C-alpha positions as CSV (number, residue, x, y, z in Angstrom):
1,M,-26.6,21.8,101.2
2,S,-27.3,22.5,104.9
3,L,-26.0,20.6,107.9
4,E,-28.0,20.5,111.1
5,V,-26.9,19.0,114.4
6,R,-29.3,18.7,117.3
7,G,-28.5,17.5,120.8
8,L,-25.5,15.5,119.6
9,A,-23.9,13.3,122.2
10,A,-20.8,11.1,121.4
11,G,-17.6,9.8,122.8
12,Y,-15.3,6.8,123.2
13,G,-16.7,3.8,125.0
14,R,-18.0,4.9,128.3
15,L,-16.4,8.3,128.1
16,E,-19.0,10.8,126.7
17,V,-17.2,13.8,125.2
18,L,-20.0,15.7,123.5
19,H,-23.0,16.7,125.6
20,G,-26.0,17.9,123.6
21,V,-24.3,19.9,120.8
22,D,-26.4,22.0,118.5
23,L,-24.9,23.4,115.3
24,T,-26.3,24.7,112.0
25,A,-24.3,25.3,108.8
26,G,-26.6,26.7,106.1
27,D,-26.1,26.5,102.4
28,G,-22.9,28.2,101.2
29,R,-21.9,29.3,104.7
30,L,-18.6,28.9,106.5
31,V,-19.0,28.0,110.1
32,A,-16.0,28.0,112.5
33,V,-15.8,26.0,115.7
34,I,-13.2,27.3,118.2
35,G,-12.1,26.2,121.6
36,A,-9.2,25.1,123.7
37,N,-7.5,21.7,123.5
38,G,-9.9,19.2,125.1
39,A,-13.1,21.1,124.1
40,G,-14.4,18.3,122.0
41,K,-13.9,19.9,118.6
42,T,-12.3,16.9,116.9
43,T,-14.8,14.5,118.4
44,L,-17.6,16.6,117.0
45,L,-16.2,16.3,113.4
46,R,-15.6,12.5,113.9
47,A,-19.2,12.1,115.0
48,L,-20.5,14.2,112.0
49,S,-18.6,12.1,109.5
50,G,-19.5,8.8,111.0
51,L,-16.0,7.9,112.3
52,I,-17.5,7.4,115.8
53,P,-21.2,6.7,116.6
54,A,-23.5,9.2,118.1
55,S,-25.0,8.1,121.4
56,G,-27.7,10.7,121.2
57,G,-29.2,13.5,119.1
58,T,-29.5,13.8,115.3
59,V,-27.4,14.8,112.3
60,T,-29.4,16.1,109.3
61,L,-27.8,16.6,105.8
62,A,-30.0,18.4,103.3
63,G,-33.1,17.6,105.2
64,A,-32.3,13.8,105.5
65,D,-31.5,12.2,108.8
66,V,-28.1,10.6,108.5
67,T,-27.5,9.9,112.2
68,G,-25.7,6.6,112.5
69,S,-24.5,6.5,108.9
70,G,-21.0,5.2,108.2
71,P,-18.3,7.3,106.5
72,E,-18.8,6.0,103.0
73,R,-22.5,6.6,103.0
74,L,-22.0,10.1,104.3
75,A,-19.3,10.7,101.6
76,R,-21.8,9.5,99.0
77,A,-24.4,11.8,100.5
78,G,-22.1,14.8,100.0
79,L,-20.1,15.2,103.3
80,A,-16.3,15.1,103.1
81,H,-13.9,15.2,106.1
82,V,-10.4,16.7,105.9
83,P,-8.7,15.3,109.1
84,E,-6.2,16.9,111.4
85,N,-2.5,16.7,110.6
86,R,-3.3,16.4,106.9
87,L,-2.9,12.6,106.7
88,V,-2.1,12.4,103.0
89,F,-0.8,9.1,101.7
90,P,2.9,10.0,102.0
91,S,4.3,7.3,99.8
92,L,1.9,8.0,96.9
93,T,2.1,10.9,94.4
94,V,0.0,13.9,94.5
95,E,-1.9,12.6,91.5
96,D,-2.6,9.3,93.2
97,N,-3.8,11.0,96.3
98,L,-6.3,13.0,94.2
99,V,-7.5,9.8,92.5
100,L,-8.1,8.2,95.8
101,G,-10.1,11.2,96.9
102,A,-12.6,10.5,94.2
103,Y,-13.1,6.8,95.2
104,T,-16.7,7.3,96.2
105,R,-17.3,8.8,92.7
106,R,-15.5,6.1,90.8
107,R,-18.7,4.8,89.2
108,G,-19.7,8.3,88.0
109,P,-18.7,10.0,84.7
110,A,-15.0,10.4,84.2
111,A,-15.6,13.9,83.0
112,E,-17.0,14.9,86.4
113,R,-13.8,13.5,88.1
114,R,-11.6,15.5,85.7
115,E,-13.6,18.6,86.3
116,A,-13.3,18.1,90.1
117,R,-9.5,17.7,89.7
118,D,-9.2,20.8,87.5
119,R,-11.1,22.9,90.1
120,A,-9.0,21.6,92.9
121,L,-5.8,22.4,91.1
122,A,-7.1,25.9,90.2
123,L,-7.8,26.5,93.8
124,F,-4.3,25.3,94.8
125,P,-2.0,26.0,91.8
126,R,1.1,25.0,93.9
127,L,0.0,21.4,93.4
128,Q,-0.1,21.5,89.5
129,P,3.7,21.1,89.0
130,R,3.9,18.5,91.8
131,L,1.4,16.0,90.5
132,Q,4.1,13.3,90.1
133,Q,5.9,14.2,93.3
134,V,5.6,11.9,96.3
135,A,3.3,13.6,98.7
136,G,5.4,12.9,101.8
137,T,8.3,15.0,100.3
138,M,6.2,18.2,100.1
139,S,6.1,20.9,102.8
140,G,3.5,20.9,105.5
141,G,1.5,23.7,103.8
142,E,1.5,21.9,100.4
143,Q,0.4,18.7,102.1
144,Q,-2.5,20.6,103.7
145,M,-3.5,21.9,100.3
146,L,-3.4,18.4,99.0
147,A,-5.5,17.1,101.8
148,I,-8.2,19.7,101.1
149,A,-7.9,19.1,97.3
150,R,-8.3,15.3,98.0
151,G,-11.5,16.0,100.0
152,L,-12.8,18.1,97.1
153,M,-12.4,15.2,94.7
154,A,-15.4,13.6,96.4
155,Q,-17.4,16.5,95.0
156,P,-18.9,17.3,98.4
157,T,-21.6,19.7,99.2
158,V,-20.5,20.0,102.8
159,L,-16.8,20.0,103.7
160,V,-15.6,19.6,107.4
161,L,-12.0,20.4,108.2
162,D,-10.1,19.7,111.4
163,E,-7.5,22.3,112.2
164,P,-6.5,23.3,108.6
165,S,-3.9,25.8,109.9
166,V,-2.1,23.6,112.4
167,G,1.6,23.8,112.2
168,L,1.7,26.2,109.2
169,A,3.5,29.5,108.7
170,P,1.3,32.6,108.8
171,R,1.6,33.1,105.0
172,L,0.4,29.6,104.3
173,V,-2.4,30.0,106.8
174,G,-3.6,33.0,104.8
175,E,-3.5,31.0,101.6
176,I,-5.5,28.2,103.1
177,F,-8.2,30.4,104.5
178,T,-8.4,32.5,101.3
179,A,-9.1,29.2,99.5
180,L,-11.8,28.3,102.0
181,G,-13.4,31.6,101.5
182,K,-13.4,31.0,97.7
183,L,-15.1,27.6,98.2
184,R,-17.7,29.3,100.4
185,D,-18.3,31.9,97.8
186,D,-18.8,29.2,95.2
187,G,-21.6,27.7,97.3
188,L,-19.9,25.0,99.3
189,T,-20.9,24.6,103.0
190,L,-17.9,24.4,105.3
191,V,-17.4,23.6,109.0
192,A,-13.9,24.3,110.1
193,V,-12.6,23.4,113.6
194,E,-9.8,25.8,114.5
195,Q,-7.5,26.9,117.3
196,N,-6.3,29.8,115.3
197,A,-9.2,32.0,116.2
198,R,-8.0,35.1,114.3
199,A,-7.8,33.2,111.0
200,A,-11.2,31.6,111.6
201,F,-12.9,34.9,112.5
202,A,-11.5,36.6,109.4
203,V,-13.4,34.3,107.0
204,A,-16.2,32.7,109.0
205,D,-19.9,33.7,108.7
206,H,-20.8,32.1,112.1
207,V,-18.8,30.9,115.0
208,Y,-19.4,28.4,117.7
209,V,-17.3,28.3,120.9
210,M,-16.9,25.0,122.6
211,D,-15.7,24.0,126.0
212,R,-16.0,20.7,127.9
213,G,-17.9,19.1,125.0
214,A,-20.6,21.7,124.8
215,V,-21.3,24.9,122.9
216,V,-21.0,27.8,125.3
217,L,-21.3,30.7,122.9
218,E,-22.4,31.2,119.3
219,G,-23.1,34.1,117.0
220,D,-22.1,35.7,113.7
221,A,-18.4,36.3,113.4
222,A,-18.5,40.1,113.5
223,T,-20.5,40.1,116.8
224,L,-18.5,37.5,118.6
225,A,-15.2,39.1,117.5
226,S,-16.1,42.1,119.6
227,D,-17.4,40.1,122.5
228,P,-15.0,40.7,125.5
229,R,-15.3,37.1,126.6
230,V,-14.1,35.8,123.2
231,T,-11.5,38.5,122.9
232,A,-10.0,37.7,126.3
233,A,-10.0,33.9,125.8
234,F,-9.2,33.5,122.1
235,L,-8.1,36.8,120.4
236,G,-5.2,37.8,122.6
237,G,-6.9,39.9,125.2
238,G,-5.4,37.9,128.1
239,L,-7.2,35.7,130.6
240,S,-8.3,36.9,134.0
241,G,-10.2,33.7,135.0
242,D,-13.9,32.8,134.7
243,T,-16.6,35.3,135.0
244,P,-20.1,34.4,136.3
245,D,-21.8,34.9,133.0
246,G,-18.8,34.1,130.7
247,P,-17.5,30.8,129.2
248,P,-15.2,28.6,131.3
249,T,-11.5,29.3,131.0
250,P,-10.0,27.5,128.1
251,G,-7.7,24.6,128.7
252,T,-9.5,23.2,131.7
253,A,-11.3,20.3,129.9
254,E,-10.1,16.8,130.5
255,A,-7.3,15.5,128.4
256,G,-8.3,13.5,125.4
257,Q,-11.5,15.4,124.5
258,R,-10.1,17.0,121.3
């Protein structure tokens, strides 16, 4: 299922954070959104999933205009949101977290929920022996796996993820992104906001670079990975300041625009 965003504007009260964002995630594609803190990446995902209202533009899911829809309607339509910092239910077991992830599908066939659970556990086998473990006692990486697995329990056709690698050891980052690549190969459409640009470029099909609430660069991952502006700003090439035709230097956006 494709996701299309055109001219999206959104923010918090009178503070507009997003300024006319365009983004397309085609069927079975993994799109990465990168940028410095304050670029508006988290606000973008919140607007896509209905957690904050759009003040302008449109969001289209599988050809249907879903602009202004609430989170539950969007979840029923096939969009699942894995938030930043995992946000599992820490006092509940792994099993109970998975059950809650299927809440919007609770009236559907039980067999479908079992199949979704089996697929999620196959993707993250670390969770299988921990089904009765309290989620808050697991490692950060295991909680991130659980957060993604919980999102998959809604049987989405589009999965949006906010900083899936944040705070994780490199080995676990690799496991998470390998799993995302498998989901993409299985036909799921994904939009992943990431500060770990190297991990994002390794698996993404298309990359959007955001700064100050706007998209300043976009292109296929292979092309942008060799773009000197992206290399300097995000892939360890070092910063020498803005260039007339390059993106703004990361880190200069106003605080709070995450």
